[in-house]
N, C-alpha and C positions, 0 to 999 in steps of 0.2 A: 407291374408297377403302375399304379394309378395316381395321376396328378389331377386333382380336382380343379385347380385354377392356377393361373400364372399371373400373379400381381404385378410383376414388372420384369423387364428383359434380363436384368442381372440374375434374378432367381431362376428365370427360364433357362439361362445358360448353365446354371449350376445343376438344375434338374436333368438337362440333356446329357451332362457329363457323368451322371451317377452310375450308369451301366458300365462305362469305361472303368470307373473306380472299382466296381465290383469285380470286373474281369481282371484288373490288376492285383486285387487282393487274392483272387483264386490262384493266380500264377500258373505255371506250367507243370506237367506231371513231374513228380519227384522233388518239387520245391516246397511242398506244403509245410515241412518242418521248419524251414527257414522263415516262414511267416509267423510262427508262434512266438509269443513273448519269451525273452531269454529265461525268465524266471521259471518257465514251465519246461525247459529243455533239461530234464533232470537225469543225470547218469545213474546207473545202478550202483548202489553203495555196498561196500563190503559189510557194513553193519546192517544190511537188509537182505539176509539170506533167503527169505521167502519171496523176494522180488515184489514186495508190495508197491514200492515206488515205481518199479518198471511196469506193473499192471496199471497203475494210476496214469502213467505217461501214455501207454497204449490206448487206454480208455479215452483220455483227453484228445489224442490224435483222431480216434475213430469218431468221437462227437464232433470234432472240428470239421472233418471230411463230410460227415453226414449233413451238417448245417450248411457247408459250402454247396453241396449238391442241391440241397433244398432251395437256397437262395438263387442258385443258378437257374433252376427250373422256373421258379416263380417270379423272378425279376427279369433275367435276360431273356427268357422265352416269352415274357409278356403275359403270363397268366394273371387273370384278375378275378378274385372271388366273387365280385359283384356283377360279373358279366357272363355271357354265354360261354359254354365250353369251346375250346379251339379245335375240336374234332372235325376235320374237314369232311368226313363221310356224312355228316348231317346235311351237308349242302347238296348231295347227289343221290340220296337214298332213292328218290323217285324220278330221277332225271335220266333220260336216255340220250346219249350223245348223237345217235344216228337218226333220231326222230326229226322230221322236217316240219312238224306242226309247230306254229308259233304261239307264244313261246311256252312259258311255265306259269304255274300259279304259285301262291305263297307257300305251298307245301312241297314244291319241287324246285329247289334252288340250284343254280349252276355251280359246279365245283370250280373254285379259283377263277373268278371273273376276269376276263381279258379286256383291258381298256382300249377301245378303238376311238381315238380322239382326232376328229377332223378339225383343222384350224378354224378358229372363230365360231365354235359351237359350244360356248359356255364351259369354261374350265371348272367353274363352281359345281357343276353337275357331277364331275368326276371326283371332286374333293368331297362332296356329299357321299359318294360311294365309298371312298376310302374311310371316311368318318364312321360310316355304318359297319363296314366289314372289319375294320380294325378296333372296334370298341373294346374288345377283350385285351388290348394292350394299353388301355388307358389314355388314348389320344383324343377321344371324342370331345372331352371338355376343353382340352388344349386347342384343338382346331376351332372350336366354337369361340373361345376367348380371342384367339388371334384374328379370326375373321371379323369380329366385332370391333376390335381395338387397333389391330395393326395388320390389315389384310395383305399389304405388299410383302410381308415377311413370311407368308404362308408357304411359298415354294421352298424357301431356305429351310423352314421347319421340316417339311416333308423330306427334303433331300439330305438332311444332316442328322436327323434324330434316329438313334439306333433302334428304338422300338418301332417306329414307322417303317424303316427300311426292312426290318425283320418281317413285318407283316406283309409288305409289298412282295418280298421274295418268296414268302411261304404261303400266302393266301390269295395271291393273284397270279394269273397266267403271264402277265407282263408287269415288271417291277418299276414302271414309271408312267408319266402322263405325256410323254413325247408324242409328236404327231407322226408316228411311225406307220408306214404301210404294212400290210399283212402279207408276208411271203407265203409261198405254198407250204413250206415246212411248218411255219407257225400256224397256218390254218389247219393242217392235218392234226397237229398236236393239240390244238385248243378249240376245234370246231364244236359249236354248241355252247360256248361259254362267253361269247363276245357281248359287251355292253357298249352301246354307242348313242350319241345325241346327233340329230340331223336337223338341218336348217334349210329353208328355201334358198336355192343358189343365188338368186339376185341379192337377197339381203346378206348372205355370207360374203359374196364378192365385194359388195359395197363396204362392209365392215373391214375386210382385209385391205381394201384400197386405203381406207382411212387409217389403218394401223401400219402406215409407212410401207405399203406395197408388200404386205406379208406374203411370203413364199415365192416372190418374184425377185430373185437376186439381181438379175440384170438391171431391172428398173431401180432397185435399191442403190446399186452402184452408181447409176446415172444421176441420182438425186442425193448422193451422200452428203455433199456440202450443205445442201438446203436443210436436210434433217438435222445436221449438226447445229446450224443456226437456230433452229427451232428448240433443240434441246438446251442450248445455251441461254435462250431467252426465257425459258421456264425457270431457270435458276436465277437469272438477273431481274426478271420482272414477273414474279409469281402471280401477281394479281392482274397483270395486263399484258401477258406475253403474246396472246393472240393478235393484239393490235400492234405490237411492237417488233415482232421478230423479223418481218420482211424489211423493215427500215434499216436493219443491220446488215442486210445482204448487199454486196457490191452492186451498183447500178446495172452493170453488164450481165449480172446473173439473175436479176429480179424477175424478168419475164419467165425464165425457166422455172424458178422456184415457186412462182405464183401458181403454177399448174397443180401443185399438190394440194392446194385448198380451193382453187377455182378451176376445175379440170375441164378440158375440152373433149369432144367426142373421140378425137384421135388418141389421147392419152388413156381414156377409159377403155377404148378398144384394145389397146396394146396390153393393158393389164388383164382385161377379160380373157384375151386369147392365151395369156400366160398361165392363168390359174383355173380355167374352166375344166370341168370333169374331175375335180379334186377328189371328192368322196368316192366316186367310181374307180378312179385310178388307185387310190389307197386300198380298196378292197381287193386289188389284184397285185399288190406289192410294188406299185409305182408311186414315187413321191409326188405329193402335191406341188404344183408350180414347175419352174424350169429345171429344178434339180441341181443347178450349178453350185449353189451354196454347199450342199451336202457332198458333192463331188470334190470340190475344192478343199474342203476341211476333212475329208476322209471319215466322216461320222457314219455310224451304223453300217459297218462293214458287211458286205454281201448284197446290199441293195443295188439295183441297177437303174440309176436315174435315166430317163428318156425324155430329153427337153421337148416340151410342147407336143408330146405324143398324143395321138387321137386314138381312142379305144375303138376296136372293131365291134361289130354287132355281136359276134360270138363271145368276145371278152366281156361285153356289157351283160350278156346273159349269165355268164359265170359269176359276175359281181352280184347280180340280183339274187342268184341262187345262194350265195354266201350270206347276203343280207337276211334272207328268209330264215336262216338258222341262227340268228342272234338270240341270245337268251333274254335280252332286255333292250328295248328301243325307246329313246326319248325324242320329243319334238320340241324344238326351241319355241315355237308358237304357242305351245301348251306347257310351259316350263314347270309351273307348280304341280300340275297333274303328273308330269314326268318324274319329279323328285319324290312325290308321294308314292309312286309305284316302286321306286328303289327302296324307299323306307319300308314299305310292306314286305318286300322280298328279304331284306337283310336286317331290318330292325323292328320287325313286326310286333315284338313284345312291348314296345314303347309307343304310347299314344302319339299320333302325328298331328301337327298343326302347322299351317303355312307360316305362322309366326316363328316357328323354330327353324325354318330354312335359313341357310347362310346367305349373307348379302352378296351382291355382285363383287367379285374379286377385283376386277378392273373396269369400272364403267367407262364407256367411251367419252372422250372429251370433244369429239367431233361429230356429234349426231347430225349437225347441219350438213357436213360434208358427205355423210353417208346418204342423206336424202337427195343431195345433188347427183351423186353417182347413180343411185337407183333410178332417178327420173331419166337420166341419159340412157341407161341400159334399156329401160322399158320403152322409151320414146323411139329408140332406133332399132327395136326388134332384136336385141342381142339375147339369145336364148342358149342356156347351157343345157343342151338336150340330155346328156348323160346324167348329170346330177339332178335334173328335174325328175327323170325316171326313178333315180335312187330315192329322192325325197318323197315322191308320190307313193312309192311302194312302202317306205318307212311309215308314212302317214297312215296308209291302209292297215298296216300291221298294228300300229298304235291304236287306232280306232276299232280294231277287232276285239280289243280287250275291254272289260268293264272298267269304268272310272272308279277311282278310290275316293276322290273328293266329290262333294255334292256340288252340282252346278247351280 
């Protein structure tokens, strides 16, 4: 089912529900005759000794079933006559899962890419991947329209649209974009198909700090009332909330709340120690950050959060070995080139232009705060040794491949 455009949200909602409508029309086994119009449920007549009416009825039923199967395949399964075939074997015909050479060219695509999403490493990169891989279920134009007109609804679209969910379940090794670590079992089953974006750890940590202490649940709890005041101010003073929000904080809490926009070395160190080694840990099945949120909420059963765990040298070597067998690696510092390579791998039949790239899903509102945090990290020699090794190796892998864009 191809949807060329979504002119408004009401029509968007109707289109999202069309697959459910088809499934309801099909019904369950043995119910097809009840779906036929009453006028066509014709009993055999005594005046029809040759059974002509009976034959007509059976023919009608057979045609109805055939059409139902046809629409089930071409709508529910997401076939699109104007897009590439959904035969997964085309992605792996020349790809060897056991090969350690990085990575593949446009003629050797990984089967069912596995999304490895480190926090604060451009969600838009993975949405581009979904847009390219799922083009045969008609979502390319929908995602494009939403990203340009209503980017905040993109996650709802991905999580609730049957066609997209079918694509994620059937064409990806992991059916979501969560910041999930890679367990040993997942690595064994999907080795050689991972796609990931990497970012210099100092910039990543600064961005996570500005995003309300992303992945550090202990600090989030400590500043919960402060963040609530900021959220309330955004609604009450949309044009002036940054200057207003702290004024609404009780005087006895203002010094504490001020730390989230005017941080000290102590608070930056606390956050740095909470989330350092994020990418390296995730490569080994350990959650980024203190893990307390995931433990408390019981999400992603089977993971073993290890609060503030420091990877050993042997574990870092295992993480580096896993990284070297990724099928595609992007670098935040070279974002356009990273997206262009995804396009070549998964959408090579369509001409690429940087102008066709999706806009930033959620641009930061606190670039000044990120700069403050980066300066404190650099000036005080805070080095994330594990993730610097991961990022440097990812960058080496990235630069070992020819550029798609002209420099």
